[in-house]
N, C-alpha and C positions, 0 to 999 in steps of 0.2 A: 527554366529547364537547366539542368546541369550538363554541360557539353563534355566532350571526350577530353579536352585539355584540362578543364577544371577537375574532372574525375581523376586524371592521372596525377595532377599535382597534389590533390588531397591524399591519395594513397601513398605517394612518396613521402609527404610530411607525416602521415600516420606511421609509416614503417620507421621513420627516424625517431619517433616518440614512443614506440611500442615498449621498449624496456622500462622507460620511466613510468609509463602507464601501469604496467604490471607491478612495478615495485610500489607505486602509490596504492594500488588496490590491495596489495599485501599489508601495507601499513594500516590501511583502514580496517581490515579484518583483525589484525593484531591489537586494535584499540577497541576493547569490549565497551559496548555502548547500549546497554538495556534502556528501556523507556524511563526517562527521568534521570538518566546518568550519562548524558550526551556531551557534557562540558569538554572533556578531553578531545573527543573526536571533532567537535565543532571548532575548537582552536586549531586542530590539525588541518582541517579543510580550509579554514580561513587563511592560515599561514601559507598553504599551498597556492591558493588563488592569488595571494599577494606576490608570491615568488614567480608566478606565471604572468604577472603584470596586467592583471585585470584592471579596468579603469577605476572601479570602486569595489571595495570589499567591506562587509559589515556583518555584525551579529545583532539581530533585533531583540526586542524585549522578551520574547519567548525563548530565545536561544537559537533561532534559525539562522543559518549562514546564507548570505546573499552576495554573489559576485555579478558585476555588470560589465559587459563589453558594449560600449556605445556604438550605435549605428551612425550612418552618414547623414541621414535625413529623417523625415517623419514617416518612414515605412512602418508597417505593423510590427508589434513587439512580440517576443516569444520568451518563454522561460522553460528551462530544462530542469525538471523537478525530481529529486530523489529524497529518501529519508535517511536520517542518521541512526536511528534505533534499529534493533533487531529482537527476535524473540529469544527466549532462554535456550541455552545449549542442551539442557537435560543431562543425562549421564555421559560424561566424556568418554567412558569406556566403549560406548556404542558407536563411536565415530571411527571411520577408516584412518583418519589423521587427527591430531589434536585440534579442537574446534577453533582455537585462536592462534594457530601457528602460521596460517597463510601458506601452506605447503603447495608447491607446484610439482606436479608429477605427470609426465607424458602429455604435456600441453594443456593440462587442466589445473585451475586454481581451486583449492579446497578450503573450506572454513565457514564458520557461522557468518552469514550475511553476504557470502560470495555471490549468490544468485539473488538475494533479496535483502538489500539492493546495492551493496558496496561496489560490486563490479561495474554496475551501470553508472553509479556516481562518479567513479574514477574516469569512465569513458566520457561522461558529460563535461567534467572539469577539463579534460585534455581535448575534447572535441572543439570547444571554443578557442583553446590555445592554438590549435592548428591554423585558425584564421590569422592569428597574430603572426605565426611563423611564415605564412605566405604573404604577409603585408596586405591582407584583404579585410576591408570593413563591411559588415552586412548593412543592408539599407536601413534596417530598424534596430532598436535596442534588443540585446540578448542577455538573459540572466541565467545563472546557475543558482538554483535555490535548494538547499539541503535542510530539511525540516525535522523537527523533533516529534516524537511520540505518534508516529503514523500507526504503529502496531497496536495502539490502545485507543484509537478513535480519531486521531488527527488533530490534536491540540495545535501543533505547529502550523499546519495548513490553515486552520481556522483563524489564527492570529495573522498569518501572512496575508490572507485574503482581505483583512481590514485595511491594509496600507499599500499593497502591491497588486496592480491589475495588469495583465498582459493580454494581448489578443488571442494568443494560443499558448497552451501548456503541453509539453511533451513529458509524459511520466516515464520514469526509469524502472517501473515494475516489469518483471520478466515477461518477454513475449517471444523468445527464440528468434529474434530479428525479424519478427512479423509486426503487424500493426494491430492495435486494440482500440475499440471505440466505445467501451462501456462495460458495465457489470451490474449485477443485482445489488440491492441495498441489504442492510442488516438491522434487524430489530431484536433486542434482547428482551425476553419476557420472564419475569420471576413468578413462579407459581408456589404458593405457600399453603400447606394444609396444616391446620391447627387442631390438635386433639387434647388429650390429658395424660400427663406423664405418670408412670407407676413403676414399681419394682417388677423386673421381668419374671420373677417367681410367682407373681399374682397378676397376670394380664387382665383379669376381670375387673380390677380396680381402676384401670386406665382406659383411655380410648386411643387406640394406636393409629396415627395418621398415615402410616405406611400402607395400609390397606386401601385407602382412598387414592394414594399415589399409584399403587399398582393398577387400579381400575382405570385411572386417568391415562397412564402410559399405554395400556392395552387398547385404548380408544383414540389415541392421538392421531391415527391415520384417518379418522372420521372428519377432521377439520378441513374446511374448504380452502383450496389454493387457486390463485389466479394463474392464467397462462398468458405469456407474452409471445408475440409472433417470432421474435428474435432471441430473447433471453430464455425462453422456455417457461417451465412451471416453477413457482416458488417452492421452497422446501422448508421443513422445520425439523430440528434435531435436538433431543434432550442432551445436554452436555455436562452439567455439574449438579451434584446432588449433596445436600448437607442437612444433617439433623442438628437439633439443639443439644445433643449429648455427645460426650466423648467416651463414656463408659459403656461396655458391651452388655451389662446386665441391667440396663434401664430402658424402658419403653419411652421413646422420644415424645416430647410434648408438641413438637412441630417439625416439619421437614420442608426444605426449600429446594425446588428444582429450577434450573435455568434452561430456558429454550432459546435456541439460536435460529431465528426465522430469517431466511434469505428471501428478500422481497423483490417483486417486480413492480413496474409502474402501475399505480392504481391501488396498491395496498397501503392503507393508512395504519400507523401504529396504534391509535386508539380503537380503530375497528378491529384490529387483530386482538387487542387486549380484551375487548368485550366478548369476542367469539371464543377465546380461550377460557375466560371466566365462566361462560355459560356451560362449557363442557366440564370444567372443574367442579362447578356447583352440582352438576348432575351425577358426580362420582362420589360425593360425600355420603356418610351415614350419620345417624343421630349422634350428636356430640362433637362432630368435626365441622370446622369452618374452612372455607376456601377463599384465598385472596390472590389476585393477579395484578401485577404492576409492571409498568415499563420503567426500569430503574434509571434514575438520573445519573449520568456519567460525568463526574467531576475529575479533571486531570490537572496536575500541577507540574510545571516545567522546572528544570534544574535552575532557572533564574527566578523561581517563585511566583510565576504567573499562573493563576488558576482559571480554568475555563470549564463551563458546563456545556457538554457536547450533546448535539441532537443524535438520534439514531443515524447510523451510517447511510448516507444517501447513494442510491444507485443512479445510473445515468445511461443514456443511449445517445450517441452522436450519429446524425444521419450519414449514411454511406456516400451521399452526394455533397457533404460539406466541403468547402474549399480546403480546409486544413488537411482532411483525409486525402482528398484527391491530389493535392500538391505533395504530400508526404509520400504517397505511393509512387507517384511519377518520379520524384526525386530519388528515393531509395532504390527503385528498380534500375535507374540509370547508374547509380553509384555501385550498388552491390552486384548488379548484373544478373538478376533473376527475378522472376514474378514475386511480388509481395502480397501475401494474403492479409485480410483483416478479419477480426472476430472479436470475441468478448472474453474477459478474464473470468475464471470460475470464482475467484475471491474478490473481496472489496478493497478499494484503494482510497487515496485522498482525492481522487478525481471528482467525486460528488461535490466536495467543497468548492473546487474551482469552477465546475459547471454552474453551481448555484449562484455564483458571482459573475456569470456571463462570459467565462473564458472557455473557448472551444478546447477540449482536452482529448489528446490521443495518447496512446502508449506505443513506445518502441524501445527495446532494450535487449541486451544479451541475456542468456539464461533460459533454462527450462522451468516453467512454473511448477512442474510436478516435483522439483527438488527443493522448493522453498519450504521452510519450516521442517526440514528433515535432516537426518544425520549425514545425508549425501549432498548437502548444500555445496554447490560448485559451479564454475563457469569456465568455458573454454577460452584460452587465450586468443585464439583466432577471432572468436566472437567479440571479445573485448575490443580488439583492434577495429573490426568491422563496425561496431557500434560507434566508436570514437569518430571514424570517418563519416558514418551516417549522420551523427549529430552535427558535425561541421557542415555537411551539405544541407541539412534541414535548417540550420541557422541562416544560411543564405536564401534558401527557397521560401521559407515561411515568413520572412521579413520583406519579401518582394510584394508589390501590389499585384492584383490579379492580372495575368497576361504578360507580366514583365519577365525577362530572362534573368 
């Protein structure tokens, strides 16, 4: 339990570091780091960890940055995880401020990645630094891990899990300073209708696969979905459509549709593929074939490491798990208000960590509804609160059950 004296000292140390924290978060935003282009930001983070006197700092074979603050004994270990990459900014003219300027206005930091998740990464880096400022060593080892390519399936997390295992993982995905304990998974399904191409002036010479596609889309809601008592119902959304033609006066020979299926426990990718394939087959006409596949996702890091990634794993951590109970009690003592828990709407790297036996929770600044939007931003007060919260979690989660 975090007592009043520790709480006061943590907040004093946090206020002393606030300006540095904000400046570092601005630096991160100003360093553009699309998936596969994270080298510059990885070197920036590693250099900052060294400046803050972490015990060990390194960059692994995939390009992930890892900083270690050693504990005093064999207490449980914890890692504070965030990702280095972000989604594309789109049209810069649609933003209230330039997406890579790191503008601060009226107590809010704006820019691509502010909410997802560079603000949280800065707070994690400085959270463990607060313990050094206070001359405090946690009972167990504490890591800050900043991984590559989360936005495209989690190459960095997959490689990290091969060599680093901790008892608990605290994800920096936006939670608005609440707790999260899971999310749905994601399976991509590619539906292909194959017809016969022809000149658009003579459609009778071809077999247009777009008609089969139209029937398929009109019946997509017939597919069966599972319901989970906590995560709710799975969903499927058509997201991307491509034909084999660029010219407007040609009937396409084939059309490809991508489906984004957000899964709940019990939904198997191959089962989903068979179900979608049965519907697609029922929508074709003579001369049209239907194929459905779960595409293999191969990602290559900026260091040249290539990994074939499985469908995104969902997960649910029990509300009674020690990590969640400890985190709630600790954050309520430090932040001074009730801390709710729930689930992310989107997917994270958490499924990778849970699949390797690491209890995974989420705690971070930022409103998840701002992620991937032109309003990507985070409040400075929340950055500071997250920094103090991470320091407190480092102490609490590395204690054995029942210890103070």
